[in-house]
C-alpha positions as CSV (number, residue, x, y, z in Angstrom):
1,X,13.6,-1.6,36.2
2,X,13.5,-1.3,32.5
3,X,14.0,1.6,30.1
4,X,11.3,2.4,27.5
5,X,13.9,2.6,24.7
6,X,15.5,-0.4,23.1
7,X,15.8,-2.5,19.9
8,X,15.4,-6.2,19.0
9,X,15.5,-8.2,15.8
10,X,15.2,-11.9,14.8
11,X,14.6,-14.0,11.8
12,X,13.1,-17.4,10.9
13,X,13.1,-19.4,7.7
14,X,9.8,-20.0,5.9
15,X,8.9,-21.9,2.7
16,X,10.9,-20.3,-0.1
17,X,12.2,-17.4,2.0
18,X,12.9,-15.8,5.4
19,X,10.8,-13.7,7.7
20,X,12.4,-10.9,9.8
21,X,10.9,-9.1,12.8
22,X,12.3,-5.8,13.9
23,X,11.1,-4.0,17.1
24,X,12.0,-0.5,18.3
25,X,10.6,1.0,21.5
26,X,10.6,4.7,22.4
27,X,9.2,6.8,25.4
28,X,5.5,7.2,25.6
29,X,3.0,7.6,28.5
30,X,1.0,4.6,27.4
31,X,1.4,1.6,25.2
32,X,1.2,2.7,21.5
33,X,1.8,-0.2,19.1
34,X,2.5,0.7,15.5
35,X,2.5,-2.6,13.4
36,X,3.6,-3.0,9.8
37,X,3.2,-6.5,8.3
38,X,2.9,-7.9,4.8
39,X,-0.6,-8.2,3.4
40,X,-0.2,-12.0,3.6
41,X,0.1,-11.9,7.4
42,X,-2.9,-9.7,8.2
43,X,-4.8,-12.8,9.3
44,X,-2.6,-13.2,12.4
45,X,-1.9,-9.6,13.1
46,X,-4.0,-9.8,16.4
47,X,-1.8,-12.7,17.6
48,X,1.2,-10.5,17.1
49,X,-0.3,-7.6,19.0
50,X,-1.3,-9.9,21.9
51,X,2.3,-11.3,22.1
52,X,3.7,-7.7,22.4
53,X,1.1,-6.6,25.0
54,X,2.1,-9.6,27.2
55,X,5.7,-8.4,27.3
56,X,5.5,-4.6,27.2
57,X,3.3,-2.3,29.4
58,X,4.4,1.2,28.3
59,X,6.1,3.0,25.4
60,X,5.7,3.6,21.6
61,X,6.5,0.3,19.8
62,X,7.3,0.3,16.1
63,X,7.2,-3.3,14.9
64,X,8.1,-4.3,11.3
65,X,7.6,-7.8,9.8
66,X,9.2,-8.4,6.5
67,X,9.3,-11.4,4.2
68,X,12.4,-11.8,2.0
69,X,13.4,-14.2,-0.8
70,X,9.9,-15.5,-1.4
71,X,9.0,-17.2,-4.6
72,X,7.1,-15.1,-7.2
73,X,3.4,-15.4,-6.6
74,X,1.8,-18.0,-8.8
75,X,-0.6,-17.0,-11.6
76,X,-3.5,-18.8,-13.2
77,X,-5.1,-18.3,-16.6
78,X,-8.9,-18.2,-16.5
79,X,-11.2,-18.4,-19.5
80,X,-14.7,-16.9,-19.6
81,X,-16.5,-20.0,-20.9
82,X,-19.8,-18.3,-21.4
83,X,-18.4,-15.5,-23.4
84,X,-16.2,-17.9,-25.5
85,X,-19.3,-19.9,-26.4
86,X,-21.2,-16.8,-27.4
87,X,-18.3,-15.6,-29.4
88,X,-18.0,-18.9,-31.3
89,X,-21.8,-19.0,-32.0
90,X,-21.6,-15.4,-33.2
91,X,-18.8,-16.1,-35.6
92,X,-20.6,-19.1,-37.0
93,X,-23.7,-17.1,-37.6
94,X,-21.7,-14.3,-39.2
95,X,-19.9,-16.7,-41.5
96,X,-23.2,-18.4,-42.5
97,X,-25.1,-15.2,-43.0
98,X,-22.5,-13.5,-45.1
99,X,-21.1,-16.7,-46.7
100,X,-17.6,-15.9,-45.4
101,X,-14.7,-18.2,-46.4
102,X,-12.2,-19.7,-43.9
103,X,-12.3,-21.9,-40.9
104,X,-12.8,-20.9,-37.3
105,X,-9.8,-21.6,-35.0
106,X,-8.0,-20.8,-31.8
107,X,-6.3,-17.9,-33.5
108,X,-9.7,-16.2,-33.8
109,X,-10.2,-16.4,-30.0
110,X,-6.8,-15.3,-28.8
111,X,-7.2,-12.0,-30.5
112,X,-10.1,-11.1,-28.1
113,X,-8.5,-10.3,-24.7
114,X,-11.8,-10.1,-22.9
115,X,-12.1,-13.9,-23.2
116,X,-9.2,-14.6,-20.9
117,X,-7.9,-13.3,-17.5
118,X,-4.7,-13.8,-15.6
119,X,-5.3,-14.1,-11.9
120,X,-2.7,-14.3,-9.1
121,X,-3.2,-17.4,-7.0
122,X,-3.5,-16.6,-3.3
123,X,-0.9,-18.5,-1.4
124,X,-1.7,-20.1,2.0
125,X,0.5,-18.3,4.5
126,X,-1.3,-19.5,7.6
127,X,1.3,-22.2,8.1
128,X,4.0,-19.4,8.5
129,X,2.3,-18.0,11.6
130,X,4.4,-20.2,13.9
131,X,7.6,-19.0,12.3
132,X,6.5,-15.3,12.5
133,X,5.5,-15.7,16.2
134,X,8.8,-17.5,17.0
135,X,10.8,-14.7,15.4
136,X,8.7,-12.2,17.3
137,X,9.4,-14.0,20.6
138,X,13.2,-13.9,19.9
139,X,13.1,-10.2,18.9
140,X,11.1,-9.4,22.1
141,X,13.7,-11.1,24.2
142,X,16.5,-9.0,22.6
143,X,14.4,-5.9,23.1
144,X,13.9,-6.8,26.8
145,X,17.6,-7.2,27.3
146,X,18.3,-3.9,25.6
147,X,15.7,-2.2,27.8
148,X,17.1,-3.8,31.0
149,X,20.6,-2.7,30.2
150,X,19.6,0.9,29.9
151,X,17.2,0.6,32.8
152,X,20.1,-0.5,35.0
153,X,22.0,2.6,34.0
154,X,19.0,4.8,34.9
155,X,18.6,2.9,38.2
156,X,22.1,3.8,39.3
157,X,21.6,7.5,38.6
158,X,18.1,7.4,40.2
159,X,19.4,5.7,43.4
160,X,22.0,8.4,43.7
161,X,19.3,11.1,43.5
162,X,17.3,9.2,46.1
163,X,20.2,9.1,48.5
164,X,20.5,12.9,48.1
165,X,16.8,13.2,49.0
166,X,17.4,11.0,52.1
167,X,20.2,13.4,53.2
168,X,17.9,16.4,52.7
169,X,15.2,14.8,54.8
170,X,17.7,14.0,57.5
171,X,19.0,17.6,57.5
172,X,15.5,19.0,57.8
173,X,14.8,16.6,60.7
174,X,18.1,17.6,62.4
175,X,17.3,21.3,61.9
176,X,13.8,20.9,63.3
177,X,15.1,19.0,66.4
178,X,17.7,21.7,67.0
179,X,15.1,24.5,66.6
180,X,12.8,22.8,69.1
181,X,15.7,22.5,71.7
182,X,16.5,26.2,71.3
183,X,12.9,27.1,71.9
184,X,12.6,24.9,75.0
185,X,15.9,26.4,76.4
186,X,14.7,30.0,75.8
187,X,11.4,29.3,77.5
188,X,13.0,27.6,80.5
189,X,15.5,30.5,80.9
190,X,12.8,33.1,80.7
191,X,10.7,31.4,83.3
192,X,13.6,31.1,85.6
193,X,14.4,34.8,85.2
194,X,10.7,35.6,85.9
195,X,10.5,37.5,82.6
196,X,7.2,37.9,80.7
197,X,7.3,38.9,77.1
198,X,4.6,40.9,75.4
199,X,2.7,39.5,72.5
200,X,4.7,41.7,70.0
201,X,8.0,40.6,71.5
202,X,6.9,36.9,71.4
203,X,6.0,37.3,67.7
204,X,9.3,39.0,66.8
205,X,11.5,36.4,68.6
206,X,9.6,33.4,67.4
207,X,11.7,30.3,66.8
208,X,12.1,28.8,63.3
209,X,9.4,26.2,64.0
210,X,7.0,28.7,65.4
211,X,4.4,28.4,62.6
212,X,3.7,24.8,63.2
213,X,5.1,21.4,64.1
214,X,6.6,19.6,61.0
215,X,7.3,16.3,62.6
216,X,4.5,14.5,60.7
217,X,5.7,16.0,57.4
218,X,9.2,14.8,58.1
219,X,8.0,11.3,59.0
220,X,6.0,11.1,55.8
221,X,8.8,12.6,53.7
222,X,11.3,10.0,55.0
223,X,8.7,7.2,54.4
224,X,8.1,8.3,50.8
225,X,11.8,8.6,50.0
226,X,12.4,5.1,51.6
227,X,9.6,3.7,49.4
228,X,11.3,5.2,46.3
229,X,14.5,3.4,47.1
230,X,12.5,0.1,47.3
231,X,10.5,0.5,44.2
232,X,13.6,0.9,42.0
233,X,14.5,-2.7,42.8
234,X,11.2,-4.1,41.5
235,X,11.1,-5.9,38.2
236,X,7.6,-5.0,37.1
237,X,6.8,-1.7,35.4
238,X,7.3,1.1,38.0
239,X,7.3,4.3,36.0
240,X,3.8,5.4,37.0
241,X,4.4,4.3,40.6
242,X,7.6,6.4,40.9
243,X,5.8,9.4,39.3
244,X,3.1,9.2,42.0
245,X,5.6,8.9,44.8
246,X,7.4,12.0,43.5
247,X,4.2,13.9,43.8
248,X,3.9,12.9,47.4
249,X,7.5,13.9,48.2
250,X,6.9,17.3,46.5
251,X,3.7,17.8,48.6
252,X,5.6,17.2,51.9
253,X,8.4,19.5,50.9
254,X,5.9,22.3,50.0
255,X,4.1,21.8,53.3
256,X,7.4,22.0,55.2
257,X,8.5,25.2,53.5
258,X,5.0,26.7,54.1
259,X,5.0,25.9,57.8
260,X,8.6,27.0,58.3
261,X,9.5,29.9,56.0
262,X,13.0,30.0,57.3
263,X,16.0,30.4,55.0
264,X,17.9,27.3,56.0
265,X,14.7,25.2,55.6
266,X,13.8,26.8,52.3
267,X,17.3,26.1,51.0
268,X,16.9,22.4,52.0
269,X,13.5,22.2,50.4
270,X,14.9,23.7,47.1
271,X,17.7,21.1,47.2
272,X,15.1,18.4,47.6
273,X,12.9,19.6,44.8
274,X,15.9,19.8,42.5
275,X,16.5,16.1,43.2
276,X,12.8,15.3,42.6
277,X,12.9,16.9,39.2
278,X,16.0,15.0,38.2
279,X,14.3,11.7,39.2
280,X,11.2,12.8,37.3
281,X,13.2,13.4,34.2
282,X,14.6,9.8,34.4
283,X,11.1,8.5,35.1
284,X,10.0,9.6,31.6
285,X,12.4,6.9,30.3
286,X,11.2,4.2,32.7
287,X,8.5,1.6,31.8
């Protein structure tokens, strides 16, 4: 069992610097991955997403990839050859036409900024993908350990609540068994005494289980609670499975209180529902 909250971080050296991956996970009904990577790493963003999806099934994931200590990006001076040629021809024509003195030189060209352009050279970061994915793998392992530690703490509390539910189911079962015995004894005694009750008297003195047999509900309730105890020991994501089982437990408790609107039973049902809600609160943190 794993919690949905945790943190992991790892770094790897790359050419001229270091790449760091930070992962933070929070509660969420589904997997919601928020990824922030440098522009240079956009080409293998999908590989990063795939690696995360293979390890995490549920929760909001904030993942940050940062590159530190990298060399300044290289720059390259580019010249517009066509425009330079036209500029030189134009100057020569101007000099000849107006009989201007002086020689044409480089200084004439450098004063025209449109002839030159400084461009940043795109570095090839494809080779850094292995380092990024390795750092990601290490960060995911740390995140998993963090989530498992908190998940174990939640598991202890959840198992305690499940044990309380087991006691509630056993008490309901004992109460129903005692009620059935009382009904049988009263019926036998009445027949032995030759007494016959009117319909009104029978209704007024009805036993606690008079509205219906709850044996099936008790059997299902105990089965659902036992299944809850087993599912907490599973390693795969169990949050949604536990949530479904809690719905089934609640359904059986509601049916029991409906069939037997007796104060002791209602009190037991309320105790059971209280435990169900506490488990449901913990389930919101479980993957």
